C-alpha positions in Angstrom: -135.8 -38.2 73.6 -135.7 -40.3 69.7 -133.3 -42.8 72.0 -136.5 -43.8 74.2 -138.3 -45.2 71.7 -136.6 -48.5 71.5 -136.9 -48.4 75.6 -140.6 -47.7 75.5 -141.3 -50.7 72.9 -139.0 -53.0 75.1 -140.7 -52.1 78.1 -144.0 -53.1 76.8 -142.6 -56.2 75.3 -141.7 -57.2 78.4 -145.2 -56.0 80.3 -146.8 -58.0 77.8 -145.0 -61.1 78.0 -145.0 -61.0 82.0 -149.2 -60.8 81.4 -149.0 -64.1 79.3 -146.9 -65.6 81.4 -149.2 -64.8 84.4 -152.8 -65.8 82.5 -150.7 -69.2 81.8 -149.9 -69.9 84.6 -153.4 -69.1 86.2 -154.6 -71.3 84.2 -152.6 -74.1 84.9 -152.9 -73.2 88.7 -156.8 -73.4 87.8 -156.5 -76.7 86.0 -154.4 -78.2 88.6 -156.4 -77.2 91.4 -159.3 -78.9 89.3 -158.0 -82.2 88.7 -156.7 -82.2 92.8 -159.8 -81.9 93.6 -161.5 -84.3 91.2 -158.8 -86.1 92.8 -159.8 -86.4 96.3 -163.4 -86.7 94.9 -162.4 -89.7 93.8 -160.6 -90.8 96.3 -163.5 -90.6 98.6 -166.0 -93.0 96.8 -167.5 -95.5 98.8 -165.5 -98.6 98.6 -167.6 -102.1 97.2 -168.6 -103.6 100.6 -166.8 -107.2 100.9 -169.8 -110.1 101.1 -168.7 -112.5 103.0 -169.3 -116.3 101.7 -168.8 -118.2 105.0 -172.5 -116.3 106.1 -174.5 -116.7 103.2 -176.4 -119.8 102.4 -177.3 -121.4 99.4 -180.3 -120.4 97.8 -182.0 -121.5 94.1 -184.6 -118.9 93.3 -188.1 -120.1 92.8 -190.5 -119.2 90.2 -194.1 -119.9 89.4 -194.4 -122.1 86.5 -197.8 -123.1 85.4 -198.8 -126.4 83.6 -199.1 -124.6 80.7 -195.7 -123.8 80.2 -193.4 -125.7 77.7 -190.0 -125.2 78.9 -188.1 -128.6 79.5 -187.3 -130.0 83.2 -183.5 -130.6 83.0 -181.7 -133.0 85.4 -178.7 -130.7 86.6 -176.5 -133.7 86.7 -177.4 -133.3 82.5 -176.1 -130.6 81.9 -172.5 -130.5 81.0 -169.6 -127.7 81.1 -166.0 -127.4 78.5 -165.0 -126.4 81.2 -165.3 -127.5 85.1 -164.7 -125.6 88.3 -161.2 -126.4 89.7 -161.8 -128.4 92.5 -164.0 -130.9 90.3 -161.2 -133.5 90.7 -163.7 -135.9 88.5 -163.8 -133.7 85.4 -161.3 -134.7 82.8 -161.5 -131.2 81.0 -160.8 -128.8 83.8 -160.4 -125.0 84.6 -157.1 -124.0 83.4 -155.9 -119.9 82.5 -156.1 -120.5 79.3 -159.5 -120.5 79.1 -159.1 -116.8 80.1 -158.4 -113.8 77.5 -155.6 -112.4 78.7 -154.1 -109.0 76.7 -152.7 -105.6 78.4 -154.7 -103.4 76.3 -157.7 -104.7 76.8 -159.2 -103.3 80.1 -162.7 -104.3 81.8 -164.8 -102.9 83.8 -167.8 -104.7 85.5 -170.7 -102.6 86.3 -173.2 -104.2 88.5 -176.4 -102.6 89.5 -178.1 -104.1 93.1 -181.9 -103.4 93.6 -181.2 -101.8 97.2 -180.9 -103.8 100.3 -177.3 -102.3 101.2 -175.5 -104.1 98.2 -176.3 -107.0 99.6 -178.5 -109.9 97.9 -178.2 -110.5 94.1 -177.4 -108.3 91.4 -179.7 -107.3 89.2 -177.6 -106.1 86.5 -174.1 -107.3 85.6 -172.8 -105.2 82.1 -168.5 -105.4 81.4 -167.8 -102.6 79.6 -164.2 -102.9 77.6 -161.9 -100.7 76.5 -159.5 -101.5 73.6 -156.4 -99.3 73.7 -155.3 -100.5 70.9 -158.3 -99.9 68.5 -159.5 -97.2 70.7 -163.0 -98.4 71.1 -165.6 -99.2 73.8 -168.4 -101.5 73.9 -170.9 -102.4 76.8 -171.7 -106.7 77.0 -174.8 -107.5 79.4 -174.6 -110.5 80.8 -178.4 -111.7 81.6 -179.0 -112.4 85.2 -180.7 -115.5 84.7 -177.8 -117.2 82.8 -177.3 -120.6 84.2 -173.6 -120.8 85.1 -171.1 -122.9 87.1 -170.3 -121.3 90.5 -166.7 -122.4 92.1 -167.2 -123.6 95.5 -171.0 -124.4 95.3 -174.1 -125.8 93.5 -174.8 -124.8 89.4 -177.0 -121.8 89.6 -178.6 -118.3 88.2 -175.3 -115.7 87.3 -176.9 -113.6 89.5 -176.4 -115.5 93.1 -172.6 -115.1 92.5 -172.5 -111.7 94.2 -175.2 -112.5 96.5 -172.7 -115.9 97.8 -169.9 -114.3 97.6 -169.0 -110.7 96.3 -167.2 -109.2 93.4 -164.2 -111.9 93.6 -167.0 -114.3 93.5 -168.6 -113.1 90.5 -165.3 -112.2 89.0 -164.4 -116.0 89.2 -167.6 -117.2 88.1 -167.3 -115.0 85.0 -163.4 -116.2 84.1 -164.5 -119.8 84.8 -167.8 -120.1 82.7 -166.9 -117.4 79.8 -163.1 -117.0 79.8 -163.6 -112.7 81.0 -161.0 -111.3 83.4 -162.5 -108.4 85.1 -160.2 -105.9 86.3 -162.5 -103.0 88.3 -165.7 -102.4 89.3 -168.5 -99.7 89.6 -171.6 -100.5 91.5 -174.6 -98.3 92.2 -177.8 -99.3 94.1 -180.9 -98.7 91.4 -182.6 -96.5 94.4 -179.3 -94.0 93.5 -179.2 -94.2 90.4 -182.0 -91.6 89.1 -180.1 -88.8 91.4 -177.0 -90.2 88.8 -178.7 -89.6 85.6 -180.4 -86.0 86.6 -176.9 -84.7 87.9 -175.6 -85.1 84.3 -179.0 -83.7 82.9 -181.1 -86.9 82.0 -180.8 -88.2 78.8 -182.2 -88.7 75.3 -183.8 -91.6 74.5 -185.4 -92.9 71.5 -188.7 -94.8 72.2 -190.8 -97.8 70.7 -195.0 -97.4 70.4 -194.7 -100.2 72.7 -191.9 -98.6 75.3 -194.2 -95.4 74.8 -197.4 -97.3 75.7 -196.1 -98.8 79.0 -194.6 -95.8 80.1 -197.8 -93.9 79.6 -196.3 -91.3 77.2 -197.4 -89.8 74.0 -196.5 -91.6 71.0 -193.0 -93.3 69.4 -190.1 -91.2 69.1 -187.2 -89.3 71.5 -187.6 -87.6 74.6 -185.5 -86.1 76.9 -185.7 -88.1 80.5 -185.3 -87.3 83.8 -183.6 -89.5 86.2 -187.0 -91.5 87.2 -188.5 -91.7 84.1 -185.2 -93.3 82.2 -185.4 -95.5 85.6 -188.3 -96.7 84.9 -187.9 -97.7 81.3 -184.6 -99.4 82.0 -186.4 -101.8 83.9 -189.3 -102.8 81.2 -189.1 -106.2 80.6 -192.7 -107.5 80.2 -193.6 -106.0 76.6 -190.6 -108.0 75.6 -187.9 -110.1 77.8 -184.5 -110.1 79.9 -182.9 -109.1 76.4 -185.2 -105.6 75.9 -184.4 -104.9 79.5 -180.2 -105.4 79.2 -180.9 -103.4 75.3 -182.4 -100.5 77.3 -180.3 -100.2 80.1 -177.3 -100.0 78.0 -178.9 -97.4 75.8 -179.0 -95.4 79.3 -175.7 -96.1 79.8 -174.7 -94.9 76.4 -176.5 -91.8 76.4 -175.3 -90.7 80.0 -171.5 -91.6 78.5 -172.0 -89.6 75.4 -174.0 -86.9 77.8 -170.6 -86.8 79.9 -168.1 -86.0 77.2 -170.1 -82.7 76.3 -169.9 -81.6 79.8 -167.6 -78.6 80.5 -165.3 -78.2 83.3 -167.7 -76.7 85.7 -170.4 -79.1 84.5 -168.3 -82.3 85.4 -167.4 -80.9 89.1 -170.6 -80.4 89.9 -172.0 -82.9 88.8 -168.9 -85.1 90.4 -170.2 -83.4 93.9 -173.4 -85.3 93.2 -172.4 -88.6 91.4 -169.7 -89.3 93.8 -171.5 -89.8 96.6 -173.9 -92.3 95.0 -171.4 -94.9 94.0 -169.1 -97.9 95.0 -166.1 -99.0 93.4 -162.4 -100.7 94.1 -160.4 -98.5 91.5 -158.2 -95.9 93.0 -157.9 -92.2 91.8 -155.3 -92.3 89.5 -156.8 -95.4 87.7 -160.2 -93.8 87.5 -159.0 -91.0 85.9 -156.2 -93.2 83.4 -159.0 -94.6 82.1 -161.9 -91.9 82.0 -159.3 -89.9 79.6 -158.7 -92.7 77.5 -162.3 -93.3 77.2 -163.0 -89.7 76.5 -161.8 -89.8 73.2 -164.3 -93.0 71.9 -167.0 -91.8 69.5 -169.0 -94.4 69.6 -169.8 -97.7 72.1 -170.6 -100.9 70.6 -173.5 -103.4 72.2 -173.7 -107.2 72.9 -175.5 -109.1 74.9 -174.2 -112.8 76.5 -176.3 -115.1 75.5 -176.5 -113.8 71.9 -179.3 -116.1 69.4 -178.4 -119.5 69.4 -176.0 -119.3 72.6 -178.4 -120.9 74.7 -181.4 -123.0 75.6 -184.7 -122.2 77.4 -184.8 -125.0 80.4 -186.2 -125.4 84.4 -183.5 -126.5 87.1 -184.1 -126.7 90.3 -187.5 -125.3 89.8 -185.9 -121.5 88.2 -186.4 -121.0 84.9 -182.7 -120.7 82.9 -181.4 -119.7 80.6 -178.5 -122.7 80.0 -175.4 -121.4 77.6 -173.5 -123.1 75.0 -170.2 -121.7 76.6 -167.8 -123.0 73.6 -170.0 -120.8 71.6 -169.8 -117.7 73.3 -166.7 -118.1 74.9 -165.5 -117.7 71.0 -167.7 -114.9 70.2 -166.3 -112.7 73.0 -163.2 -113.3 71.6 -163.4 -111.9 68.5 -166.0 -109.3 69.5 -163.8 -107.9 72.8 -160.2 -109.1 72.0 -160.4 -109.1 67.9 -159.0 -112.7 68.2 -160.2 -114.5 64.4 
């Protein structure tokens, strides 16, 4: 009888080992199924529609400019650029690849907001999300839509016209030509559906100024938990300050969304993915999205910038448009410093 003791202990240890192994296998299988599901859902994201350049007529948005407006009227021919369209053979300082920053450890994803119209028309919002793999940082840089820029193959115009004339390809070429920034991928959302994205992630926490609170009809300055509709109204406020303030509010909403996403559990992520992935468009495949997403989850803070910054532009009226004419050399240098760490 005494000989059975060690055998019982051995059997108990074997059973315990089998149970532990089974639990681990179940966890692995569930994780793989979850990742597989996410992978399949990511592959089902709608693709960014192509804009056929040949079917687009070049236009200039016309602003109502009263006589009391003191903005200087500038002839398009009087605007000079440090680099020019590659097709412009008359310039002695033409665009070349050296103007465009390149670093394999820097990933630039362009977030594009389109105001309805089935993803046609002008890009209302353009925010560059930059992942620096070396420094483990993420930054968001807004490019103001009223920037006066060169658009390859077209006359100089507002930056928001580039997408309307030639989709993401032309917008990318415009950012490279003017600012030296290469775009690696795109995510696009229609502002009519953006509130649903916010609601799917449980809303956002935003701190309001008194002026912002008054505009939204709320009770005063302070922190508010906003649903999608209120956050959308907040991010589109422009008339209490300027387009600079509007783009800052948009980055604030995106930053809050990012921080909210980092706190979600797997079940919440899967639930949100079911709703969000049907509302956005992209040109990145599932593997690329998962790779970038996993790297960004470890980020604790997002740096925020906007183009142009103070002193990097002057106001002008050109072809009936009130625009911001950028000092491209200054902007190019600053973007090299803050996004690429070039001193």
